[in-house]
C-alpha positions in Angstrom: 10.5 -18.1 -73.9 11.8 -16.2 -70.8 12.0 -18.2 -68.2 9.9 -16.9 -65.1 11.8 -15.3 -61.7 10.6 -18.4 -58.8 8.4 -17.1 -56.4 8.6 -17.1 -52.7 5.8 -19.0 -51.1 2.9 -17.0 -49.6 3.0 -16.5 -45.8 -0.4 -18.2 -44.9 -2.7 -15.3 -43.5 -3.8 -15.3 -40.2 -7.5 -15.3 -40.1 -9.5 -12.3 -40.5 -12.8 -10.6 -39.4 -14.6 -11.9 -42.1 -16.2 -8.0 -41.8 -13.5 -5.9 -40.9 -10.6 -8.3 -42.0 -8.9 -7.9 -39.0 -6.0 -10.4 -37.6 -8.1 -12.8 -35.0 -4.4 -14.1 -33.6 -1.9 -11.4 -33.0 1.7 -12.1 -33.6 4.2 -12.2 -30.3 5.6 -9.0 -32.2 2.2 -7.5 -31.8 1.8 -8.5 -28.5 5.8 -7.2 -27.5 5.2 -3.8 -28.7 2.0 -3.9 -27.2 3.3 -4.0 -23.8 6.4 -1.6 -24.4 3.4 1.0 -25.3 1.1 0.4 -22.2 4.5 0.5 -20.5 5.3 4.2 -22.1 2.3 5.2 -21.3 2.3 4.9 -17.7 0.4 1.0 -17.5 3.5 -0.6 -15.2 1.3 -2.8 -13.7 2.8 -5.2 -11.4 5.9 -5.2 -13.0 7.6 -2.9 -10.7 7.1 -5.3 -7.7 8.4 -8.4 -9.7 11.5 -6.5 -11.0 12.2 -5.7 -7.1 11.2 -9.2 -6.6 14.3 -10.2 -8.7 16.7 -7.9 -7.8 15.9 -7.8 -4.2 16.8 -12.1 -4.5 19.9 -11.7 -6.7 21.2 -8.8 -3.8 20.4 -11.2 -0.4 21.5 -14.5 -2.5 24.5 -12.9 -3.3 25.2 -11.6 0.4 24.0 -14.3 2.1 24.1 -18.0 0.1 21.7 -19.4 3.1 18.6 -16.9 1.5 18.1 -19.7 -1.1 17.9 -22.7 1.0 15.2 -24.9 0.9 14.1 -23.7 4.8 14.6 -20.6 4.6 12.2 -20.3 1.3 9.8 -22.4 3.2 9.9 -20.4 6.1 9.5 -17.0 3.8 6.2 -18.7 2.8 4.6 -19.6 5.8 6.0 -16.0 7.4 4.2 -13.7 5.1 1.0 -15.9 3.9 -1.2 -14.1 7.2 0.0 -10.7 5.6 -1.0 -11.6 2.1 -4.3 -13.3 3.1 -5.1 -9.4 4.6 -3.7 -7.9 1.8 -5.6 -9.5 -0.3 -9.0 -8.6 1.2 -7.3 -4.8 1.0 -7.2 -4.7 -2.9 -11.0 -4.9 -2.6 -11.4 -2.2 -0.6 -8.1 0.3 -2.7 -10.3 -0.5 -6.1 -13.2 1.4 -5.1 -10.4 4.7 -3.7 -11.3 3.6 -0.1 -8.8 2.5 2.9 -9.9 -0.2 5.5 -7.1 0.6 9.2 -8.9 -2.0 11.0 -8.3 -4.9 8.8 -5.4 -5.8 11.2 -7.2 -5.9 14.4 -10.1 -7.7 12.4 -7.8 -10.1 12.1 -7.2 -10.9 15.6 -10.8 -10.5 16.9 -11.6 -13.5 14.7 -8.1 -15.4 15.6 -9.3 -14.7 18.8 -13.2 -16.0 18.3 -11.7 -18.9 16.7 -9.0 -20.0 19.3 -12.3 -19.2 22.5 -14.8 -21.1 20.4 -12.0 -24.2 20.1 -9.8 -24.0 23.6 -12.7 -22.6 26.2 -15.8 -24.4 24.0 -14.6 -27.1 23.0 -16.2 -26.7 19.4 -15.0 -28.5 16.3 -12.8 -26.5 14.0 -15.0 -26.5 11.4 -17.6 -24.5 13.7 -14.7 -22.8 15.0 -13.8 -21.3 12.1 -17.4 -20.7 10.2 -18.1 -18.5 13.4 -14.5 -16.4 13.1 -15.4 -15.9 9.3 -18.5 -14.9 10.5 -17.2 -12.9 12.6 -15.3 -11.0 9.9 -18.4 -10.8 7.5 -20.4 -9.0 10.5 -17.5 -6.4 10.8 -17.6 -6.3 7.0 -21.1 -5.7 6.9 -20.6 -2.8 9.7 -18.1 -0.9 9.1 -19.2 -0.8 4.7 -23.0 0.1 6.3 -21.4 3.6 8.0 -19.2 4.3 4.6 -21.9 3.4 1.7 -25.0 4.2 3.9 -24.4 7.1 6.5 -21.3 8.7 4.4 -19.0 8.5 6.9 -15.4 8.5 5.6 -13.9 5.6 5.4 -10.8 6.5 7.1 -12.2 7.9 9.9 -14.9 4.5 10.3 -12.2 2.4 10.0 -9.7 4.0 12.3 -12.4 3.9 14.7 -12.5 0.4 14.1 -8.7 -0.2 15.2 -9.2 0.8 18.8 -12.1 -0.3 18.8 -11.5 -3.8 17.9 -8.1 -3.6 19.4 -10.1 -3.2 22.7 -12.6 -5.5 21.5 -9.1 -8.5 21.6 -8.4 -7.4 25.0 -12.0 -7.8 26.6 -12.2 -11.3 25.3 -8.4 -12.4 26.3 -9.3 -11.2 29.5 -7.1 -8.1 29.2 -4.0 -10.3 28.0 -4.6 -14.1 28.6 -3.0 -16.5 25.9 -5.0 -19.2 24.3 -3.0 -21.9 23.1 -4.8 -23.9 20.0 -3.7 -27.5 20.0 -6.4 -28.6 17.5 -4.2 -30.4 14.9 -6.7 -29.6 12.0 -5.9 -25.4 13.1 -2.3 -25.6 13.7 -1.6 -27.7 10.2 -2.0 -24.7 8.1 0.7 -22.5 8.5 2.8 -25.6 10.6 2.4 -29.0 8.1 3.4 -29.6 5.1 2.1 -31.6 1.8 3.6 -34.7 0.7 6.3 -34.6 -2.1 3.8 -36.6 -4.4 0.9 -34.3 -3.5 3.1 -31.3 -4.2 3.7 -32.5 -7.5 0.4 -33.7 -8.3 -1.2 -30.3 -7.0 1.6 -28.7 -9.5 0.6 -30.8 -12.7 -2.9 -29.7 -12.0 -2.2 -25.8 -11.4 -0.1 -26.1 -15.0 -3.4 -27.9 -16.8 -5.7 -25.3 -15.4 -3.6 -22.6 -16.3 -3.3 -23.8 -19.7 -6.8 -24.2 -20.0 -7.6 -20.7 -18.7 -6.0 -19.5 -21.2 -7.0 -21.6 -24.3 -10.5 -20.6 -23.0 -9.3 -17.0 -22.8 -8.4 -16.5 -26.4 -11.5 -18.6 -27.3 -13.6 -16.2 -25.4 -11.5 -13.1 -27.8 -11.9 -14.8 -30.8 -15.5 -15.8 -30.5 -15.9 -12.0 -29.6 -13.7 -11.2 -33.1 -11.3 -9.8 -31.0 -6.8 -11.0 -31.4 -6.3 -14.1 -29.8 -2.8 -15.2 -27.8 -0.9 -16.4 -30.5 -0.1 -20.5 -28.9 3.6 -19.5 -28.8 3.3 -16.9 -26.0 0.4 -19.8 -24.2 3.2 -22.1 -24.6 5.4 -20.1 -23.2 3.9 -18.8 -19.6 2.2 -22.4 -19.4 6.3 -23.4 -19.7 6.6 -20.6 -17.3 4.6 -22.1 -14.6 6.2 -25.5 -14.5 9.7 -24.4 -14.6 9.1 -21.8 -12.2 7.2 -24.0 -9.6 8.5 -27.0 -10.1 11.6 -25.2 -9.4 9.8 -24.8 -6.3 8.5 -27.7 -5.5 11.8 -29.2 -5.9 13.3 -27.4 -4.0 10.4 -28.1 -0.9 10.5 -31.5 -1.6 13.9 -31.9 -0.3 14.9 -32.2 3.3 14.7 -29.3 5.4 15.1 -30.9 9.1 18.7 -30.2 10.9 18.0 -33.7 12.7 16.4 -36.3 11.2 15.9 -38.6 14.4 13.7 -36.1 15.8 11.5 -36.3 12.4 11.4 -35.1 8.3 10.9 -32.0 7.2 9.2 -31.9 3.5 7.2 -30.7 1.1 5.2 -27.8 0.4 3.7 -25.9 3.2 0.0 -26.5 3.6 -0.1 -22.6 3.9 0.8 -22.8 -0.3 -2.2 -24.4 -1.6 -4.8 -22.3 0.9 -3.1 -18.7 -0.4 -3.6 -20.1 -3.9 -7.0 -21.3 -3.7 -7.9 -18.0 -2.6 -6.1 -16.3 -5.1 -8.2 -17.8 -7.9 -11.0 -17.2 -6.0 -10.4 -13.8 -6.2 -9.0 -13.5 -9.5 -11.9 -15.1 -10.6 -14.4 -12.7 -8.7 -12.7 -9.6 -9.5 -12.2 -10.7 -13.8 -15.1 -12.9 -14.8 -18.1 -11.8 -12.8 -20.4 -9.0 -12.7 -19.3 -8.2 -9.6 -15.9 -7.8 -10.6 -16.7 -5.6 -13.6 -18.6 -3.5 -11.5 -16.0 -3.3 -8.7 -13.4 -1.8 -11.5 -16.6 0.5 -12.3 -16.7 2.2 -8.8 -13.3 2.4 -8.9 -12.4 4.8 -11.7 -15.9 7.4 -11.2 -18.4 6.3 -9.4 -21.2 8.8 -10.6 -20.2 7.3 -13.7 -21.2 3.8 -12.3 -24.6 5.1 -10.7 -25.8 6.6 -13.9 -24.9 3.5 -15.3 -27.1 1.8 -12.9 -24.8 0.5 -11.1 -25.4 -0.9 -7.0 -22.7 1.6 -6.0 -23.8 1.5 -2.2 -24.2 -2.8 -2.3 -20.6 -2.5 -4.1 -19.1 -0.8 -1.3 -20.7 -2.6 1.7 -19.6 -5.9 -0.2 -15.8 -4.9 -0.5 -15.9 -4.3 3.1 -17.2 -7.6 3.4 -14.6 -9.3 1.7 -11.9 -7.7 3.0 -13.2 -8.3 6.6 -13.8 -12.2 5.7 -9.9 -12.4 4.1 -9.0 -10.9 7.1 -10.7 -13.4 9.2 -8.6 -16.2 7.2 -5.2 -14.1 8.3 -5.7 -14.5 12.1 -6.7 -18.0 10.7 -3.1 -18.1 10.0 -1.5 -16.2 12.1 -3.0 -18.5 15.3 -2.3 -21.5 13.2 1.1 -20.3 12.6 1.6 -19.3 17.0 0.0 -22.2 18.0 -2.1 -19.2 20.0 -3.9 -16.1 20.4 -3.4 -13.2 22.1 -3.6 -9.5 22.4 -0.4 -8.6 19.7 -2.5 -11.0 17.3 -3.5 -8.9 14.3 -1.6 -5.9 15.7 2.1 -4.2 15.9 3.2 -4.3 11.9 0.1 -6.5 10.3 -1.3 -3.6 8.6 1.2 -2.2 7.8 3.0 -5.4 5.5 -0.5 -6.0 4.7 -1.5 -2.4 3.4 2.1 -2.5 2.1 2.0 -6.0 0.6 -1.1 -4.7 -1.7 0.2 -1.0 -3.2 3.9 -2.6 -3.8 2.2 -5.5 -5.5 0.9 -2.4 -7.9 -2.8 -1.9 -6.4 -3.3 1.7 -7.0 -4.1 3.7 -4.2 -6.6 6.2 -5.8 -8.4 3.5 -7.0 -9.7 1.7 -10.2 -6.8 -0.5 -11.1 -5.5 -3.5 -9.4 -5.3 -7.0 -8.9 -5.8 -10.1 -5.9 -2.4 -11.6 -7.6 -0.8 -7.8 -6.3 -1.0 -8.8 -3.5 1.2 -11.6 -3.2 4.3 -10.3 -5.3 3.7 -7.1 -2.8 4.1 -9.6 0.3 6.2 -11.5 -1.1 8.6 -8.3 -2.0 8.1 -7.4 2.0 8.9 -11.0 3.2 12.2 -10.9 1.0 13.1 -7.7 2.6 12.3 -8.3 6.1 13.8 -11.7 5.8 16.7 -10.8 3.8 17.6 -8.0 6.1 17.2 -10.0 9.3 19.5 -13.0 7.9 22.5 -9.9 7.5 22.0 -8.8 11.3 20.0 -5.9 10.8 17.7 -4.7 13.7 13.5 -4.3 13.6 14.9 -0.4 12.9 16.2 -1.0 10.0 14.6 -3.3 8.2 10.7 -0.8 9.1 12.3 2.0 7.5 13.6 0.0 4.5 10.2 -1.1 3.8 8.4 2.0 4.4 10.7 3.7 2.0 9.8 1.1 -1.1 6.1 1.2 0.1 6.9 5.2 -0.8 8.8 4.8 -4.0 5.7 1.9 -4.5 3.4 5.1 -4.1 5.3 7.9 -6.1 5.6 4.8 -9.2 1.5 5.2 -8.4 0.5 8.7 -8.7 3.2 9.1 -11.5 2.2 6.7 -13.9 -1.8 7.9 -13.0 0.0 11.5 -14.1 1.6 10.2 -17.2 -1.4 8.3 -18.3 -3.4 11.5 -18.3 -1.2 13.6 -20.2 -1.3 10.8 -22.9 
């Protein structure tokens, strides 16, 4: 008898769609090849911002080791929080192919309302915050109505608002008065820190929530007959959150005070979970709601969205309302960090840094492409440039020139990637 050759054990087949026989679980190699093809097609996403952030951190840490100190890391997060909040609001407007040049001074108007109600009228902090947010909503509703219903270009409307809000801030602050803020709750937003134990607990909740969302998304894709995310990739993503977040929490939980007699300074800054909550809310709104899908549709083609039955006027108006409300949050953070409000609150380079954060992070100026997390990545890039060059002793002029150059490069990459995508 002829001996039969041993057969190799068959590899278990991945679950398939019974109708078409397609695999319901994509392999890591398939996902890797798909991502490479996506990049080659011009869909870069946040890749330039992430790469730039890594390169800048390595560069400044080699030239100035103090850049990676826990004290500087905490300052980096608190310094960029206000502009990041405004940038997250600008993402909604930029997704429509519009622009809001008044977001900086809109944050100043809202901060002035907050400070006056707290200091001059003795309002409780929650009522003053509600009034500031309501002010932001009214501003956004006014701008959105002029743009969406009247039909005035957003550049003209928001440029006029930029000048008008600057005057309103001066009127509210009586032509230059500095209004101090003494409410402990408001001051805690940008000046206090979580306890070390609370910081670790927050990281654990974030990691668990991230894993749960990834699993739910993969399950939903399988339910629709699409390829699900492999468990290995889910593990890698969650592991990255745990490792990077754990390193950040560990670093921030170390003592940062140079004089322990005066007081201890440890823990994650309070403003970090505030920004994190805004990112989660904004991401959920854009990616998991019908409103978010309509924003992307209008940004891709307003006429096609209108023919599909989408209320384009409402979407545009709502986007400006969201932008101004997040500008109000940025103004509250700025007031907390400065312990006061003055005519420069929301002015100077606030708008430029916010717009730069959104664009550098990967949000397209042409509409239809971007995420809320792009504002965070871009804001960190801008903050690293400002902070690192400051540690190296460069003047403000050099920092502005470099930041502007980075913004121009980001806009150029966006334009070239769109052209490459169109060609393909």
